[in-house]
N, C-alpha and C positions, 0 to 999 in steps of 0.2 A: 147658812150661816151668814148670808148676805143678809139677811130680815132681821138680824140681832139687834134689840132695840138701841138704840141713837144714844139715849140719855146712860147707859150701862155704861158702855164703848165708851163714853165721854172719862166717867169717873177713872175706870183703868188708864185709857191714856194720862190722866192727871197723875197718876200714882207714878209711871211710868217717867213723867217728865215731859213728853209732848203736846204740842200745843192741842187744845182739844179742838174737836172737827167744828166746823160752823153752820152744819146743818145745811149744806147747798145744792145737794144731792147729787154732787159728782161722784164719781170713781174716786176710790180711795188709795193711795199707794203709800207706802211707807220709803224711809231714809235711816237704816242705821248702822253707824261709825262706829271704829273702834271708839273714840274720845271725841269732845266737843268741844277741845282748847288747841289742840293741833292743826297750826295754818291749812295744810292739805286739806284734815276734813273739814274746815271751817267753809273753805272754798268752795266744797263738792258740795258742802248743804247749799250754798248761796245759788250754783249752779242749778241744784234739784229744783230750787225754789223758782226760780226763773224759768224751768222746763215746766215745771207744772201748772205754771201760769199760762203758756204759749200753748199746751196738750190741752187743755181744761179739767184737771183733774185737781183731786185735795191733797195736799203732799202733809205727811204726818212724820216727825223727826225725832231718834231719839240716840241714845250715846251709851257707851259704857263710861263708868265714873274715871277708869282709869284704864292703861294700854294692860288690855288681856283679861277686861273684867265679862267674862261670858254671861257670868248670872244675869245680869243686867241686859243683854241681847236678847238671852231667850227668855226673859221677862218682856221685853219689845215684841216681838214674836207673836206670845200669847195674845197680846191688846191686842195687837192687827188682826190676828186672827178672831178674835171674837167681834172686832168690830165691823168684820167682811169685808176687809181691803180688798182691792184687785191682786196685790202682789206690793214686796218689797225688795229695793237693793239692802245688799248690806255688807261691810265690810267687817270680817271676822275675828274677833279677838282670837279665839280657840277654832281653827280651820277642822278639826275633827270634832270637838266637844257640842257644835252649835248645830252638827248634822241633824241628830234626833228631834231638833224642834223645827230644822225645816221640811221633815219628814210629814211632819204634824201639818203643817202647811201648806202642804203639795196634797192631802188629805182634803183637806180643805179648800181645794183648787186652787189655789194662788202660784203665780209665778214668782221666781225666786231669784235670781240676780246677784250675783257676788262682784264687788268693786274693788280694784285693786287685788285684792289678796284671794285665791281660791279657796275655796273649802277643800276639805281629805274627805271622799274622794271626789276631783273635779266635778264628777255629773251628776254628785248629791244637788246643786244647784242646776236648775234649767240653764242657765248662760251664767259666764265671766267677761265682762267689761274690763280692760286692765290694761296697762304697758306692758310690753314683752319686756320683762326686767333680764333677762336674758342677753338680748339686744341692747339694753342700758349699757347692762355692763361690759360687752363687748367694743361699746363705741369708744369707752373714755380707756378700754385697754389699748383697741387698734392708735388712737390717739398718741396715748402715751407712747405705745412703742417706734411710729414715727419719729417722736420727738427726740426720742433718746439714740436713735439709730443716726440720725439727722447731726444731734450733737458728739456723737462718737464716746456716748457714755453708756458703761456697766452697770442695769438695774441692780438696785439692793431695794428689796419691798417689804415695805409693811400691808402687811392686810388690816382692815379694824371693820369688823364686821358688828350685826345686832347682838347677837346672843349665843350661846351656847344648845338652842335649841332644835337648828338645822330647820329653819322657819323655811317656805318654800322660796317666800323671795328674797333673804340674806341667801341661798343659797344660790339660785340664780344671776343676784347680781355678779356675785364672789366670781362664781364660774365662768360666767361672760367677760370677765374681766381679764379672768386668766387665758380663755381662751383667744381674747381678742388680741393681748399681748405676747401670745406666742409660746406660752407655758403650758405644758399637756394637761390634761384634770385627771385625776384617778378614777376616783366615783365621780361622775358630773354630776350625782344628786346627794354628794355631802363636802362637805368643805371642810379642809384640812388635812386631810388625805396624800397631797401632792410634796414629790421630796425635790422637787429643783432648787439647787442653791444660792437662786435670785432671791428667793423669797426667805428674810430675815425672820419672819415670824408672821402669826395672828393671834390678834386680842377682840376682847370685844366690846362695846360703846354703850349699848340700849338705845341705840339712837338718837344720842342727846349730847350736848358743849360739853357737859364733865364728864359723861363715860368716853369723848374722844380724846378728851387731854391726859385723863389718865391709861388711856390706852395706849397713848403715843408716848406717853414718859416712860413705860413699860416697856416696848421696845427697842425705845433709845439708848436704854439701859443696858438691853440683851445686845440691840449690835448699833451705835453711836454713826454707822457709816450709810444707815439708810438714806435714799436720798428720794423714792417714789412711795406716796404712799394712796393707796386705794380706803375708800371709807363708802359706809353702805348708804350714808347720805350726806344732804350741808351739815346740820350741826355738829356733827358727828367730826364732817370737817374744819370748819369752826374752830372746835375744841383742840384735832390733832396741830390745827396752825397754831394756837395760843402757845400750847408745849414747846415746838416747833420754834417760836420767838423766845421761850424763855430762855432755850437752849443755845440760845446764837445762831441757829439751822434755815431760817424762813427762807433763805434768799437762795440757798442750796439743794430745796427741796420741792419735787413737785407732788402737790394733791390734785388728786382728781376724785368726781363724785359723781351722785344721782339724786335728782329730785326738782330742779328748776322753781324753787320757792324765791320770790324775789330777795330777799336778803344772799341766797346763794350766788344769785346772778351779780349782785351788788361785788357780790366777793372773786369772780371771774375779774370783775371792768376793776377792780384794784387789785389784782393778782395773787390774791389770799389762792383760790384755787385756778388752776389751769385750766379744767375743763370739767364738764356737767351734763348729763345726761337730764333734760329736760319732761318730763310726764306732764300731762294734762287732765287734772282732776277735774275741772269743769266739764270736759268732753263725756269723761265717765261717766258724768250725773244726768248729763243731758240726753244722751242716749240710752240710758236707762231707764228714766222719766220715760220717755217718747217710746221705748219697747212695751212698758207696763200698759200705757195710755193703748200701743194697737191691740195687743190681747185684751184688754175691757171691752173693747170695740167688735171685734171677730176672730179674736183667740189664735191669731199669729204670734208665732214664736220667735225670738230674734235667731240670727243661724251666725256662724261661726265665721272668722274671717279666714278666706282660701289658706289652705294649708296649714292651719292652725287649731288647735280646743279651743279657741276663746275668740272674743272680739279684742282686736288689737284697737287701742287709741291712740296710736300713736306714740315717737320719741323722737330726740331732735338734741344734736351732741351743740353746746353751746360752748367757747373757747372766740379769744382774744390772739390766741396764736394759730391761725391753720396751719395744718399739717398737709403735707400731698397724698393726696390717696384718701381722704378720710374727709366724707361731708360736713360740713357745720354750717350755724347761724354764728354770728356776732355779740358780745353784750346787750348792741344796742336793739337789736330784732328779741335777744331775751328780757332785757327791759320792759319791751313791750307786749309781751306773750306769758310773762311770769305770774305766779299767783302767789298769795299770801299776802 
């Protein structure tokens, strides 16, 4: 498989929208992201390119046309197999449907690393390099709990999730927030089965600003007394804020989120978001490329972070309203370390 004719591989790669190999003779590493427009994945690609130059490997990049495009990711894997790549990094659009293509990559001797989003089952990939999304949610939950207790306020919470599919990242952030705030989870692997009276309701956002605005409008109609909003990510938080502002509620509702993108950190500095958990897509990509380069040299495989079933790439709470007992960085630090 490694000896496949380079010219044929080049044609396949061009059809998939990747840069054609330059014929350097360097080991080939693939990066397959969910899309090539989301700033998180754009930043991830930049980190991978820098790491590839440092490691002396040839990077080939691919992306789905839209979030959820599994077919394009399958084609990208087939192209990398044909081209004789040593391995690839992937943020799966469909964690289950991508597994048969990953199995074929393993048959070709490739190392497969999931980035950000695990595959299902997780051990279908050789490793996962990701944010501890449960911890990301727990940090903003702990911060919100401390803030509300200090202010002597009873919470009425709106939960703005991703979608109805119970995606692992969505579930982990949601359930981590609830634990951090001190609300018992029902089934920790499912969203929405808790019965705590402090929860005003759940709605879905598709992780974008328009969805966040609509979900916030829906929940405000259901319960105008909402005073705390959990959001799956910062674009959803920005949309929620617009709905609150339109209702004249922006001054008395606290929003918390997850991402650490530069626009989100700006919103922390502006008081739009009370606190956000920052993740590090560049680090994910850099560590992933380095791991495949090491595998190409001597067959070494990455090892998980102690006590976890993945390689934890870190998370930091960003807020300009520090709370006792909750470690955090301010928005100045956040601007120096944000992405996008």
